[in-house]
Backbone as a ProteinNet text record, in pm:
[ID]
protein_1_A
[PRIMARY]
XXXXXXXXXXXXXXXXXXXXXXXXXXXXXXXXXXXXXXXXXXXXXXXXXXXXXXXXXXXXXXXXXXXXXXXXXXXXXXXXXXXXXXXXXXXXXXXXXXXXXXXXXXXXXXXXXXXXXXXXXXXXXXXXXXXXXXXXXXXXXXXXXXXXXXXXXXXXXXXXXXXXXXXXXXXXXXXXXXXXXXXXXXXXXXXXXXXXXXXXXXXXXXXXXXXXXXXXXXXXXXXXXXXXXXXXXXXXXXXXXXXXXXXXXXXXXXXXXXXXXXXXXXXXXXXXXXXXXXXX
[TERTIARY]
-12372.7	-12487.7	-12614.9	-12582.9	-12672.2	-12660.4	-12506.3	-12472.7	-12526.3	-12536.4	-12589.1	-12737.9	-12810.9	-12950.9	-12974	-12896.9	-12899.2	-12896.7	-12805.7	-12762.5	-12849.3	-12923.7	-13017.6	-13172.1	-13178.3	-13309.7	-13302	-13192.3	-13153.8	-13170	-13119	-13177.5	-13275.6	-13385.8	-13493.7	-13608.5	-13609.6	-13700.9	-13730.9	-13647.6	-13686.7	-13805.4	-13777.9	-13843.3	-13994.5	-13972.6	-14140.3	-14178.3	-14105.6	-14200.3	-14266.1	-14174.8	-14231.3	-14372.7	-14364.9	-14465.4	-14576.3	-14561.8	-14680.1	-14755	-14686.5	-14737.9	-14739.9	-14674.8	-14672.3	-14726.4	-14834.4	-14897.5	-14938.7	-14945.2	-14990.4	-15141.2	-15230.6	-15350.1	-15411.8	-15540.4	-15623.4	-15690.9	-15732	-15836.2	-15947.4	-16005.6	-16086.9	-16062.4	-15962.5	-15909.9	-15874.6	-15806.5	-15778.7	-15909.3	-16023.3	-16147.1	-16185.8	-16161.3	-16189	-16126.1	-16004.1	-15922.2	-15978.3	-16028.7	-16104.9	-16212.7	-16288.9	-16392.9	-16394.7	-16270.6	-16196.6	-16177	-16106.5	-16057.6	-16213.3	-16288	-16413.3	-16478.3	-16483	-16555.1	-16466.3	-16348.8	-16256.5	-16283.5	-16322	-16368	-16513.3	-16614.9	-16720.7	-16755.6	-16684.8	-16649	-16594.6	-16482.9	-16412.3	-16530.5	-16595.4	-16709	-16819.4	-16862.2	-16946.3	-16845.6	-16739	-16690.7	-16668.2	-16643.2	-16613.4	-16722.8	-16859.2	-16970	-17046.1	-17036.6	-17085.6	-16984.4	-16873.7	-16784.5	-16796.9	-16836.8	-16865	-17017.6	-17124.3	-17235	-17232.1	-17130.8	-17090.3	-17014.3	-16940.1	-16861.8	-16926.7	-17047.7	-17154	-17249.4	-17250.6	-17327.1	-17444.5	-17404.9	-17525.9	-17461.2	-17474	-17390.9	-17460.5	-17513.3	-17584.2	-17521	-17446.4	-17375.2	-17245.1	-17193.9	-17045.6	-17045.9	-17175.9	-17165	-17132	-17190.7	-17232.2	-17094.2	-17010.5	-16849.1	-16790.2	-16776.8	-16721.3	-16750.2	-16890.3	-16931.9	-16885.7	-16855	-16813.1	-16683.9	-16605.2	-16463.6	-16443.1	-16496	-16491.8	-16506.8	-16584.7	-16652.8	-16543.3	-16472.1	-16364.2	-16235.5	-16191.5	-16089	-16093.5	-16230.5	-16230.4	-16205.7	-16228.8	-16236.8	-16072.5	-16006.9	-15882.2	-15804.8	-15837.3	-15777.7	-15787.3	-15882.6	-15879.4	-15792.3	-15783.6	-15674.4	-15566.9	-15517	-15386.1	-15351.3	-15454.3	-15448.4	-15401.5	-15499.1	-15489.1	-15316.5	-15292.6	-15136	-15034.7	-15068.7	-14955.5	-14940.2	-15074.1	-15107.6	-15061.5	-15100.5	-15075.6	-14970.8	-14936.3	-14838.9	-14924.4	-14858.7	-14933.8	-14805.7	-14792.4	-14721.6	-14701	-14552.7	-14499.4	-14567.6	-14542.3	-14589.2	-14737.9	-14821	-14993.2	-14987.6	-14912.5	-14900.3	-14838.6	-14756.5	-14707.1	-14809	-14891.6	-14989.9	-15082.1	-15130.3	-15226.4	-15203.4	-15075	-15054.4	-15039.6	-14981.2	-14959.6	-15129.4	-15210.9	-15337.2	-15390.7	-15363	-15446.5	-15383	-15261	-15162	-15277.6	-15292.6	-15385.7	-15479.4	-15567.4	-15693.6	-15715.4	-15609.7	-15603	-15531.8	-15449.1	-15432	-15549.3	-15610.6	-15763.4	-15799.7	-15863.4	-15972.3	-15893.2	-15766	-15748.6	-15718.8	-15731.6	-15730.5	-15856.5	-15930.9	-16089.3	-16120.8	-16153.9	-16264.3	-16146.2	-16020	-15947.2	-15964.6	-15968.3	-15934.4	-16087	-16036.5	-16157.6	-16254.2	-16355.4	-16448.9	-16398.8	-16385.7	-16324.2	-16234.5	-16124.4	-15971.9	-16025.8	-16118.9	-16145	-16195.4	-16310.6	-16349.9	-16279.5	-16170.5	-16094.7	-16004	-15937.3	-15857.4	-15902	-16050.7	-16103.8	-16109.4	-16193	-16201.7	-16094.5	-15951	-15833.8	-15801.6	-15826.3	-15828.7	-15913.2	-16037.9	-16115.4	-16103.1	-16066.1	-16008.4	-15911.8	-15783.1	-15683.7	-15696.8	-15822.7	-15832.5	-15882.4	-16016.2	-16029.1	-15924.7	-15853.5	-15751.6	-15647.8	-15635.5	-15547.8	-15621.2	-15752.5	-15859.3	-15805.5	-15818	-15793.4	-15654.6	-15566.7	-15431.6	-15422.5	-15488.9	-15540.3	-15559.3	-15678.3	-15732	-15691.6	-15621	-15517.2	-15419.2	-15361	-15240.2	-15285.6	-15386.2	-15420.2	-15536.7	-15607.7	-15714.9	-15729.2	-15605.6	-15624.5	-15597.6	-15475.6	-15425.2	-15503.9	-15657.1	-15737.3	-15863.7	-15966.8	-16091.4	-16095.2	-16146.1	-16198.4	-16309.7	-16397.9	-16538.5	-16491.3	-16437.4	-16420.3	-16370.3	-16247	-16214	-16299.1	-16364.7	-16469.2	-16570.2	-16615.3	-16723.4	-16660.9	-16530.4	-16462.1	-16408.7	-16406.1	-16351.1	-16501.7	-16600.9	-16708.2	-16728.1	-16733.6	-16754.2	-16641.1	-16558.5	-16468.3	-16484.6	-16515.3	-16501.1	-16627.8	-16754.3	-16867.8	-16930.8	-16924.8	-17012.5	-16967.5	-16847.4	-16772.7	-16782.1	-16755.2	-16741.2	-16884.4	-16995.3	-17104.8	-17168.3	-17127.3	-17118.4	-17065.4	-16923.1	-16827	-16921.3	-16954.5	-17022	-17184.4	-17232.2	-17364.3	-17298.8	-17212.1	-17130.9	-17070.9	-17030.7	-17008.7	-17126.6	-17192.3	-17342.4	-17406.8	-17400.3	-17452.5	-17377.1	-17242.6	-17128.1	-17150.4	-17101.5	-17129.8	-17248.7	-17356.1	-17493.2	-17570	-17504.4	-17563.5	-17493.3	-17370	-17314.5	-17405.6	-17443.6	-17490.8	-17628.1	-17716.8	-17848.3	-17851.9	-17741.5	-17709.5	-17718.3	-17642.3	-17614	-17734	-17810.6	-17926.9	-17894.4	-17806.4	-17772.5	-17661.7	-17666	-17570.3	-17503.8	-17398.3	-17308.4	-17263.9	-17238	-17237.6	-17125.7	-17006	-16921.6	-16940.4	-17029.4	-17089.1	-17217.1	-17286.7	-17397.6	-17314.4	-17170.7	-17133.3	-17043.4	-17002.7	-16930.9	-17073.9	-17179.9	-17288.8	-17343.1	-17335	-17411	-17322.2	-17187.3	-17086.1	-17093.5	-17111.9	-17148.2	-17295.4	-17413.5	-17503.7	-17478.6	-17394	-17379.4	-17307.6	-17218.2	-17129.5	-17225.5	-17315.8	-17383.3	-17490.9	-17489	-17608.6	-17503.4	-17393.2	-17295.3	-17282.1	-17243.3	-17251.3	-17348.3	-17469.5	-17629.3	-17647.6	-17609.4	-17664	-17555.9	-17432.3	-17348.6	-17364.3	-17435.3	-17481.8	-17605.4	-17697.4	-17807	-17782	-17654.1	-17621.5	-17540.4	-17496.2	-17427.7	-17519.4	-17636	-17750	-17801.5	-17836.2	-17952.3	-17864.3	-17750.1	-17673.3	-17659.6	-17624.7	-17580.2	-17672.1	-17728	-17827	-17766.1	-17855.2	-17785.5	-17863.9	-17805.9	-17866.5	-17940.5	-17888.4	-17918	-18085	-18083.2	-18181.6	-18281.5	-18379.3	-18474.3	-18467.9	-18525.4	-18496.5	-18581.9	-18687.4	-18802.9	-18722.3	-18658.1	-18570.5	-18446.6	-18388.8	-18267.5	-18302.6	-18425.9	-18524.7	-18560.1	-18600.3	-18629.1	-18505	-18395.5	-18255.2	-18216.4	-18248.7	-18245.7	-18289.6	-18433.5	-18543.3	-18480.2	-18474.3	-18421.7	-18300.4	-18204.9	-18080.8	-18106.8	-18209.5	-18231.9	-18347.1	-18403.7	-18497.2	-18405	-18296	-18213.9	-18138.3	-18092.9	-18030.4	-18137.6	-18259.9	-18333.5	-18412.6	-18401	-18419.6	-18321.1	-18181.1	-18070.7	-18109.9	-18120.2	-18121	-18234.5	-18317.9	-18452.4	-18460.4	-18373.8	-18413	-18291.8	-18173.6	-18046.5	-17957.3	-17945	-17809.9	-17852.5	-17768.2	-17818.5	-17917.3	-17945.5	-18079.3	-18020.3	-18112.8	-18121.5	-18225.6	-18209.6	-18316.6	-18379.8	-18267.3	-18317.9	-18367.9	-18505.6	-18606.2	-18567.3	-18482	-18472.4	-18384	-18406.9	-18312.4	-18205.6	-18089.2	-17961.4	-17950.6	-17982.3	-18006.3	-18080.1	-18191.5	-18267	-18223.1	-18139.8	-18073.7	-17962.7	-17885.2	-17781.5	-17861.4	-17930.6	-18009.9	-18054.4	-18101.1	-18163.9	-18033.6	-17911.1	-17807.3	-17735.5	-17731.8	-17682.9	-17781.4	-17906	-17987.8	-17941.5	-17937.8	-17913.2	-17736.9	-17694	-17524.3	-17558.5	-17623.7	-17633	-17695.2	-17811.9	-17851.8	-17724.2	-17642.9	-17553.7	-17445.7	-17410.6	-17341.8	-17402.7	-17522.6	-17587.2	-17573.7	-17573.7	-17554	-17413.7	-17310.7	-17207.4	-17158.6	-17195.6	-17189	-17239.5	-17371.7	-17401.7	-17313.5	-17269.1	-17173.9	-17063.8	-17007.3	-16901.2	-16881.1	-17036.5	-17060.3	-17100.6	-17128	-17140	-17007.7	-16929.4	-16779	-16690.2	-16720.4	-16668.9	-16710.9	-16830.9	-16879.6	-16816.1	-16774.5	-16737.8	-16601.5	-16497.9	-16371.7	-16360.2	-16474.3	-16455.7	-16483.7	-16516.9	-16512.8	-16371.9
3234.3	3232.6	3144.6	3116	3030.1	2899.2	2826.6	2757.1	2712.4	2834.7	2847.8	2797.5	2883.6	2876.7	2735.5	2632.6	2520.2	2419.5	2453.1	2377.1	2406.3	2513.3	2505.7	2488.3	2457	2394.4	2245.8	2189.1	2044	2016.7	2137.8	2091.4	2081.9	2184.7	2221.3	2105	2089.4	2014.1	1914.8	1812.6	1664.7	1747.4	1854.5	1873.9	1941.4	1966.8	2009.9	1930.8	1793.3	1682.5	1613	1616.2	1572	1643.6	1750.3	1828.8	1831.6	1810.8	1768.1	1603.6	1518.8	1405.8	1375.3	1411.6	1372.5	1492.7	1562.6	1659.5	1595.9	1695.3	1667.1	1680.4	1582.7	1570.7	1646.8	1693.8	1739.2	1619.8	1612.3	1538.3	1512.6	1590.3	1571.1	1463.1	1508.9	1440.7	1267.1	1232.4	1133.4	1048.3	1121.5	1053.6	1004	1068.1	1017.9	879.4	866.4	732.9	613.9	683.1	561.7	527.1	624.6	556.5	477.1	533	437.7	290.2	300	146.7	82.2	139.1	71	35.2	73.8	80.9	-55.1	-70.6	-162.6	-265.7	-307.5	-385.5	-463.9	-354.1	-405.6	-488.3	-393.7	-464.7	-598.5	-644.2	-779.9	-866.9	-803.3	-901.6	-924.9	-866.3	-916.8	-985.2	-971.1	-1021.1	-1192.5	-1190.8	-1327.9	-1405.9	-1365	-1422	-1438.7	-1379.2	-1398.5	-1527.5	-1515.7	-1611.2	-1736.3	-1768.9	-1870.9	-1916.3	-1840.5	-1870.1	-1966.9	-1870.5	-1937.1	-2071.1	-2067	-2213.5	-2343.9	-2301.2	-2384.6	-2402.4	-2397.9	-2434.9	-2317.2	-2187.4	-2065.3	-1978.5	-2082.5	-2012.9	-1887.3	-1823.2	-1697.6	-1619.1	-1652.8	-1564	-1496.1	-1543.2	-1536.6	-1398.6	-1390.8	-1245.1	-1117.4	-1144	-1062.4	-1057.6	-1155.8	-1144.5	-1076.3	-1059.2	-964	-830.9	-816.3	-681.7	-638.3	-700.6	-659.6	-642.6	-729.2	-699.3	-585.8	-539.3	-408.2	-263	-286.3	-200.1	-201.5	-311.3	-348.9	-254.3	-295.5	-231.4	-76.4	-14.6	113	169.3	107.7	148.8	144.8	21.8	5.6	128.3	187	278.5	422.3	428.2	550.5	541.6	406.5	412.4	438.3	384.1	410.4	519.6	612.6	754.1	843.8	804.2	901.4	834.5	738.4	718.6	773.3	804.4	872.1	988.8	1041.2	1204.2	1259.2	1194.3	1241.8	1132.7	1238.5	1165.2	1074.6	933.1	832.7	736.9	725.7	636.3	509.3	510.7	397.8	243.5	234.9	68.6	84.6	157.6	159.9	144.7	252.6	278	99.5	63	-73.8	-181.3	-165.4	-286.8	-265.2	-147.1	-135.4	-188.4	-145.8	-184.9	-332	-401.5	-564.5	-636.9	-564.1	-619.4	-604	-494.3	-463.6	-580.2	-603.1	-712.6	-844.4	-896.7	-1001.1	-1021.7	-898.3	-885.8	-917	-875.7	-877.5	-1041	-1068.4	-1246	-1310.3	-1320.9	-1362	-1356.2	-1263.2	-1225.8	-1289.4	-1302.3	-1348	-1515.5	-1578.5	-1721	-1808.7	-1711.4	-1763.4	-1845.5	-1873.1	-1918.7	-2093.2	-2088.4	-2203.2	-2301.9	-2224.5	-2246.6	-2352.2	-2425.8	-2469.8	-2371.8	-2392.8	-2266.3	-2245.2	-2352.4	-2319.9	-2262.5	-2278.4	-2171.4	-2077.5	-2025	-1920.7	-1794.5	-1856.1	-1793.4	-1770.3	-1848.1	-1801.7	-1709.1	-1697.5	-1614.1	-1496.7	-1455.8	-1327.7	-1282.9	-1359.9	-1330.4	-1298.5	-1358.1	-1315.4	-1150.6	-1145.8	-983.7	-918.2	-947.6	-833.9	-838.2	-897.7	-886.9	-816.5	-853.2	-737.9	-587.1	-601.4	-450.6	-390.9	-436.3	-387.9	-346.1	-427.5	-409.8	-307.8	-285.1	-170.6	-36.4	-46.4	79.2	113.6	14	28.5	100.7	44.6	127.9	274.3	308.9	410.1	517.9	457.2	557.9	591.5	492.4	535.4	635.4	587.7	685.6	817.2	870.1	983.5	1051.4	980.3	1047.2	1009.3	922	926.6	1016.8	1102.7	1254.3	1351	1335.6	1442.6	1453.8	1513.9	1519	1389.2	1346.8	1227	1222.1	1262.5	1176.1	1182.3	1222.8	1194.7	1056.9	1039.8	919.5	796.1	809	737.5	680.4	794.6	750.9	648.5	715.9	626	469.7	476.7	337.4	245.1	293.2	249.4	170.8	273.7	249.9	143.4	113.7	32.2	-77.9	-80.4	-172.7	-263.1	-192.3	-255	-267.3	-149.8	-144.7	-249	-193.9	-329.3	-451.2	-510.3	-635.8	-705.4	-598.6	-649.5	-660.4	-586.4	-630.3	-720.7	-761	-880.1	-1001.8	-1025.3	-1135.2	-1134.6	-1062.8	-1069.5	-1108.1	-1019.6	-1107.9	-1233	-1302.2	-1417	-1501.2	-1486.2	-1533.4	-1567.7	-1436.8	-1420.5	-1511.8	-1483.2	-1537.7	-1737.4	-1749.5	-1885.6	-1975	-1866.3	-1909.3	-1939.5	-1846.7	-1858.2	-1989.8	-2021	-2148.9	-2248.4	-2281.7	-2380.9	-2365.4	-2267.2	-2261	-2309.2	-2272	-2295.2	-2467.6	-2502.8	-2654.7	-2749.5	-2673.6	-2693.7	-2823	-2788.1	-2883.8	-2829.5	-2821.1	-2775.4	-2895.3	-2891.3	-3001.7	-2971.5	-3087.5	-3027.4	-2903.2	-2933	-2825	-2702.2	-2671	-2575.7	-2518.5	-2605.6	-2552.1	-2493.8	-2580.7	-2498	-2356.3	-2353.1	-2220.3	-2106.6	-2160.2	-2068.2	-2006.4	-2097	-2099.3	-1979.5	-2003.6	-1865.2	-1737.5	-1736.1	-1623.9	-1546.9	-1603.9	-1576.8	-1489.3	-1578.4	-1538.4	-1402.9	-1390.6	-1283.5	-1163.3	-1200.7	-1070.9	-1024	-1112.3	-1081.2	-957.2	-1019.7	-928.9	-808	-801	-650.1	-578.3	-676.8	-595.3	-519	-578.4	-533.7	-425.6	-419.8	-311.4	-198.2	-187.6	-67.4	-45.8	-134.7	-53.9	-3.8	-40.7	16.2	168.1	160.2	313.3	403.3	366.3	447.8	490.7	404.9	457	554.6	570	619.4	786.6	768.6	884.9	900.1	858.5	878.5	853.2	932.5	919.2	1036.6	1158	1257.3	1212.6	1138.8	1103	1028.3	949.6	857.4	848.1	842.3	816.5	703.9	702.8	589.7	462	507.8	404.4	353.7	443.6	401.9	275.6	336.4	236.8	118.7	136.9	18	-110.9	-50.2	-102	-174.8	-142.4	-190.2	-280.4	-277	-396.5	-509.8	-483.9	-582.4	-665.9	-595.1	-688.5	-782.7	-692.6	-768.3	-924.8	-896.9	-1025.9	-1125	-1043.7	-1124.8	-1238.9	-1176.2	-1254.8	-1352.1	-1348.5	-1452.9	-1576.5	-1501.7	-1586.8	-1694.5	-1610.8	-1712.5	-1831.9	-1765.8	-1899.1	-1979.4	-1949.7	-2033.8	-2154.3	-2090.9	-2179.7	-2256.9	-2220.8	-2277.2	-2323.1	-2284.3	-2293.1	-2397.8	-2336.2	-2399.1	-2577.2	-2630	-2796.7	-2841	-2772.3	-2832.4	-2942.1	-2995.9	-3069.1	-3054.5	-3038.9	-2973.3	-2868.5	-2792.3	-2612.6	-2580.1	-2491.8	-2472.7	-2285.3	-2240.1	-2100.1	-2074	-1954.5	-1901.1	-1841.7	-1892.1	-1815.9	-1675.4	-1628.1	-1487.6	-1432.8	-1475	-1402.7	-1373.4	-1476.4	-1506.5	-1415.5	-1386.8	-1288	-1148.5	-1155.1	-1019.6	-973.9	-1059.3	-1015.2	-955	-1051.4	-1033.5	-896.7	-849.3	-725.8	-658.4	-646.1	-555	-486.2	-588.3	-589	-486.9	-540.3	-463.9	-321.1	-314.3	-192.8	-77.2	-137	-54	-39.3	-90.5	-82.4	27.7	18.5	112.8	215.1	252.1	377.4	455.8	399.9	404	482.8	423.1	431.6	568.7	545	697.2	831.1	781.7	913.5	964.1	865.5	909.1	971.1	894.7	964.1	1086.8	1118.5	1269.6	1367	1340.1	1401.1	1468.2	1364.9	1387.7	1468.9	1454.5	1515	1662.4	1676.3	1835.8	1892.2	1796.3	1860.7	1893.1	1837.3	1841.4	1956.2	2012	2100.4	2273.9	2243.2	2379.7	2428
-4520.5	-4478.6	-4517.1	-4623.8	-4701.3	-4598.1	-4563.4	-4526.1	-4382.7	-4298.1	-4191.1	-4194.2	-4268.8	-4266.9	-4293.5	-4407.8	-4434	-4309.1	-4218.5	-4091.4	-3987.2	-3988.1	-3891.8	-3928.2	-4054.5	-4111.3	-4078	-4115.9	-4092.2	-3918	-3833.4	-3690.9	-3650.7	-3707.1	-3670.2	-3701.6	-3826.3	-3931.9	-3878.4	-3805.5	-3721.7	-3604.7	-3543.6	-3433.8	-3481.9	-3590.4	-3666.4	-3719	-3756.6	-3814.7	-3689	-3573.8	-3462	-3401.7	-3389.8	-3362.4	-3424.7	-3554.2	-3652.3	-3613.8	-3615.1	-3594.8	-3454.9	-3346.8	-3215.6	-3108.6	-3134.6	-3074.5	-2908.3	-2807.4	-2675.2	-2695.6	-2644	-2653.6	-2533.1	-2563.3	-2437.1	-2378.8	-2245.4	-2189.4	-2264.8	-2312.3	-2413.5	-2532.9	-2580.2	-2700.2	-2647.6	-2557.6	-2469	-2454.8	-2407	-2382	-2512	-2619.4	-2765	-2783.6	-2722.2	-2765.2	-2676.2	-2554.8	-2472.1	-2547.5	-2610.1	-2680	-2808.8	-2870.4	-3004.1	-2981.1	-2844.3	-2794.5	-2774.2	-2747.2	-2704.3	-2829.7	-2963.9	-3069.8	-3119.5	-3117.7	-3164.2	-3087.2	-2960.7	-2861	-2911	-2907.3	-2948.7	-3088.2	-3198.1	-3336.1	-3349	-3255.9	-3254.2	-3185.3	-3067.7	-3022.4	-3142	-3221.8	-3335.7	-3430.5	-3452.1	-3554.3	-3482.3	-3385.6	-3275.5	-3302.9	-3275.3	-3268.4	-3384.6	-3490.4	-3615.2	-3660.8	-3652.3	-3715.4	-3646.1	-3500.8	-3443.3	-3494.2	-3521	-3582.8	-3679.7	-3793.4	-3956.2	-3924.4	-3832	-3812.6	-3761.7	-3700.9	-3660.4	-3707.8	-3849.2	-3970.2	-4011.1	-3938.5	-4013.4	-4130	-4233.1	-4375.7	-4415.1	-4369.7	-4385.5	-4311.3	-4220.1	-4113.9	-4188.6	-4306.9	-4354.8	-4410	-4494.3	-4538.5	-4438.4	-4303.9	-4186.2	-4168.8	-4144.5	-4079.2	-4173.6	-4304.1	-4381.8	-4358.6	-4333.1	-4366.1	-4191.3	-4103.9	-3972.3	-3970.7	-4021.3	-4052.9	-4098.9	-4170.7	-4281.8	-4143.5	-4100.7	-3994.8	-3859.8	-3838.1	-3760	-3777.3	-3924.5	-4011.1	-3975.2	-4019	-4038.7	-3875.5	-3769.9	-3614.5	-3593.7	-3621.8	-3626.8	-3670.8	-3776.7	-3849.9	-3783.2	-3719.4	-3643.4	-3512.4	-3458.3	-3340.2	-3388	-3504.4	-3563.1	-3592	-3645.4	-3667.9	-3556.9	-3439.4	-3313.1	-3257.1	-3283	-3201	-3278.8	-3417.4	-3506.1	-3488.1	-3450	-3448.8	-3313.4	-3215.7	-3062.4	-2961.5	-2894.6	-2790.5	-2742.8	-2695.8	-2627	-2547.2	-2427.6	-2362.1	-2463.3	-2469.1	-2549.3	-2520.7	-2366.4	-2367	-2412.2	-2362.8	-2438.9	-2594.8	-2672	-2796	-2848.9	-2820.6	-2836.4	-2820.8	-2709	-2684.9	-2809.7	-2783.6	-2914.9	-3053.1	-3100.6	-3217.7	-3247.4	-3123.7	-3093.4	-3152.8	-3041.3	-3062.3	-3213.7	-3254.5	-3415	-3491.9	-3461.5	-3545.9	-3500	-3374.3	-3371.4	-3416.6	-3421.6	-3485.8	-3602.7	-3690.9	-3823.4	-3876.5	-3777.4	-3793.3	-3785.5	-3666.4	-3666.3	-3784.5	-3822.1	-3919.3	-4077.2	-4076.1	-4193.2	-4198.1	-4061.4	-4055.1	-4005.7	-3962.2	-3861.7	-3942.4	-4074.7	-4145	-4164.4	-4144	-4169.9	-4011.7	-3900.4	-3774.5	-3724.7	-3624.2	-3579.8	-3444.4	-3456.6	-3394.1	-3246.2	-3179	-3051.2	-3003.9	-3092.1	-3096.5	-3133.5	-3248.3	-3308.5	-3185.8	-3132.6	-3004.3	-2883.8	-2873	-2741.8	-2795.1	-2943.6	-2967.5	-2964.3	-3044.7	-3034.1	-2896.7	-2808.4	-2655.9	-2579.9	-2615.3	-2554	-2577.8	-2742.7	-2777.4	-2729.8	-2704.6	-2622.4	-2465.8	-2400.8	-2289.6	-2277.5	-2352.2	-2397	-2411.3	-2466.7	-2493.2	-2383.5	-2334.8	-2192.2	-2114.9	-2082.6	-1969.4	-2020.5	-2149.5	-2248.2	-2203.1	-2246.6	-2186.8	-2041	-1985.2	-1827.5	-1787.8	-1839.8	-1822.5	-1877.2	-2004.1	-2050.7	-1954.5	-1899.4	-1833.3	-1698.4	-1627.9	-1514.2	-1567.2	-1678.9	-1710.6	-1732.4	-1755.5	-1839.7	-1759.3	-1660.5	-1587.5	-1408.5	-1408	-1240.6	-1159.4	-1197.3	-1141.7	-1187.9	-1241.2	-1275.5	-1181.1	-1269.9	-1192.9	-1124.2	-997.7	-931.1	-1015.5	-1009.2	-1075.8	-1211.2	-1285.5	-1440	-1404.7	-1358.1	-1352.4	-1286.1	-1198.2	-1130.9	-1258.7	-1309.7	-1403.3	-1524.9	-1560.8	-1669.2	-1640.1	-1497	-1455.5	-1453.8	-1434.2	-1410.2	-1529.1	-1613.9	-1781	-1827.3	-1788.2	-1838.3	-1764.6	-1635.3	-1558.3	-1519.4	-1576.3	-1542	-1672.6	-1721	-1884.8	-1995.6	-2026.4	-2103.7	-2073.1	-1923.5	-1900.3	-1931	-1916.2	-1928.3	-2085.7	-2167.8	-2320.2	-2336.5	-2270.1	-2339.6	-2286.5	-2154.4	-2133.8	-2186.1	-2245.2	-2333.7	-2459.6	-2491.9	-2646.2	-2636.5	-2539.8	-2490.9	-2530.3	-2474.1	-2459.4	-2574.4	-2636.1	-2835	-2891.8	-2887.2	-2974.7	-2957.8	-2855.1	-2811.3	-2852.9	-2798.9	-2802.2	-2935.8	-3016.1	-3200.1	-3238.7	-3206.1	-3272.7	-3177.6	-3111.8	-2998.5	-3089.1	-3130.1	-3160.2	-3337.5	-3394.2	-3520.4	-3509.2	-3426.1	-3465.5	-3380.2	-3310.2	-3259.6	-3128	-3067.6	-2940.5	-2873.1	-2763.5	-2648.5	-2540.1	-2565.3	-2485.3	-2342.1	-2277.5	-2145.2	-2106	-2182.7	-2162.5	-2191.2	-2271	-2333	-2206.7	-2159.9	-2073.8	-1941.6	-1916.4	-1792.8	-1845.7	-1923.9	-1978.7	-2009.4	-2039.7	-2092.5	-1951.7	-1861.7	-1733.6	-1673.2	-1681.3	-1605.2	-1654.5	-1821.2	-1884.8	-1820.3	-1769.4	-1718.6	-1571	-1515.2	-1393.9	-1382.7	-1478.5	-1481.6	-1534.9	-1641.6	-1648.3	-1541.1	-1474.1	-1350.5	-1283.8	-1221	-1156.4	-1197.4	-1334.3	-1403.2	-1382.8	-1440.1	-1437.3	-1282.8	-1169.5	-1070.6	-1044.5	-1085.4	-1044.8	-1132.5	-1233.5	-1325.5	-1244.8	-1190.9	-1113.3	-1022.2	-962.5	-808.2	-841.7	-941.2	-1022.6	-1012.2	-1101	-1170.5	-1053	-975.2	-841.7	-768	-762.9	-667.9	-763.9	-918.4	-965.1	-1071	-1154.1	-1244	-1361.4	-1457.8	-1595.5	-1692.2	-1728.7	-1767.7	-1894.4	-1958	-2123.2	-2075.3	-1973.4	-2001.6	-1846.1	-1859.5	-1753.8	-1659.6	-1548.1	-1479	-1545.3	-1619.7	-1692.3	-1783	-1870.1	-2000.6	-1907.8	-1820.8	-1769	-1723.8	-1672.5	-1611.2	-1766.9	-1879.3	-1988.5	-2032.5	-2030.5	-2081.1	-1988.3	-1857.9	-1767	-1796.3	-1794.4	-1836.4	-1952.6	-2054.6	-2192.1	-2176.7	-2095.8	-2045.4	-1934.7	-1893.8	-1776.8	-1858.8	-1973.8	-2061.4	-2136.9	-2209.6	-2286.1	-2195	-2043.3	-1993.8	-1977.4	-1930.2	-1877.2	-2018.8	-2147.6	-2283	-2275.2	-2242.3	-2290.1	-2168.2	-2034.1	-1921.2	-1952.4	-2007.6	-2033.7	-2154.1	-2254.5	-2405	-2454	-2387.8	-2456.8	-2401.1	-2281.7	-2182.3	-2140.2	-2219.8	-2190.2	-2256.4	-2348.4	-2439.9	-2550.4	-2610.6	-2758.9	-2843.5	-2940	-3041	-3025.5	-3025.6	-3001.4	-3075.3	-3078.7	-3206.6	-3251.2	-3208.5	-3202.2	-3310.2	-3394.8	-3511.2	-3458.4	-3542.2	-3499.3	-3488.1	-3592.4	-3638.1	-3535.5	-3505.2	-3436.7	-3285.6	-3228.7	-3110	-3099.3	-3219.9	-3220.4	-3207.5	-3323.6	-3299.9	-3137.5	-3093	-2970.2	-2872.9	-2878.5	-2795.4	-2848.5	-2963.5	-2982.3	-2977.2	-2959.3	-2913.4	-2767.2	-2658.4	-2497.1	-2533.4	-2601.7	-2611.3	-2662.7	-2772.5	-2821.4	-2714.5	-2638.3	-2499.9	-2440.7	-2359.8	-2290.9	-2347.8	-2475.9	-2547.6	-2560.1	-2590.4	-2563.1	-2462.1	-2335.8	-2207.2	-2203.2	-2231.5	-2229.1	-2299.5	-2424.5	-2522.5	-2467.4	-2377.9	-2316.8	-2214.3	-2157.7	-2006.9	-2100.1	-2216	-2267.7	-2295.7	-2344.4	-2409.8	-2305.2	-2177.2	-2043.9	-2025.2	-2025	-1955.1	-2078.8	-2200.4	-2285.3	-2270.5	-2241.4	-2236.1	-2078.7	-1987.5	-1861	-1890.5	-1971.5	-1996.7	-2059	-2156.5	-2282.6	-2191.3	-2061.5	-1985.6	-1918.5
[MASK]
++++++++++++++++++++++++++++++++++++++++++++++++++++++++++++++++++++++++++++++++++++++++++++++++++++++++++++++++++++++++++++++++++++++++++++++++++++++++++++++++++++++++++++++++++++++++++++++++++++++++++++++++++++++++++++++++++++++++++++++++++++++++++++++++++++++++++++++++++++++++

């Protein structure tokens, strides 16, 4: 009898372990994963920008890089925890783990590499994180509520690319400002960032004109919009193609961060509204 009980236990124990660590998540919990990937994306943008500023002569940015890496690592751990706890498509889980390895690799070698290579390396990761989030959204939400899917798609395909282009403008620009001059190649690249920002800014405007946002009034949304427009205006007038740039690199960086924070506050408000809908 004891042998039979032992045999049954051996058979079912792996299944029990699987149920403990590979639970099926609810739509609300899958939404949390979307937000976690967003957090890692934003953290990586900040690390990229601060690293570029430091590499171009802003010595004060070094401690900020270390602090931001710590924040990034905490959010990475949350993503890893979710993958461990819940059932996630194998290709998505694998890609997330590979991107996490790349982030950690760049964090470990960034100070020893040339600034352009570092900027490009982090940028490739950010773009891959946004694409991965899109793949996750398509996998887990496309066949569900159409409004939820449309909102999530807008968040990932308009709001996050908007933060990314502001982040690029902030990151590359802070290096230029720290150095005090903008070369011809940088001018072309920076101009492309401002054009992309305008594109996504107008897409955001069009969405809220049609759908609104429960958390924020029209007036508040306009304030956010104006801050982004002012930042690109500053870059166009005082950074792109300029010599003897007199701006403060840290203040320049912080102004870009404020714009990104506004967009993320919109993103988070939309995410909270979706969470309420999915809880019903």
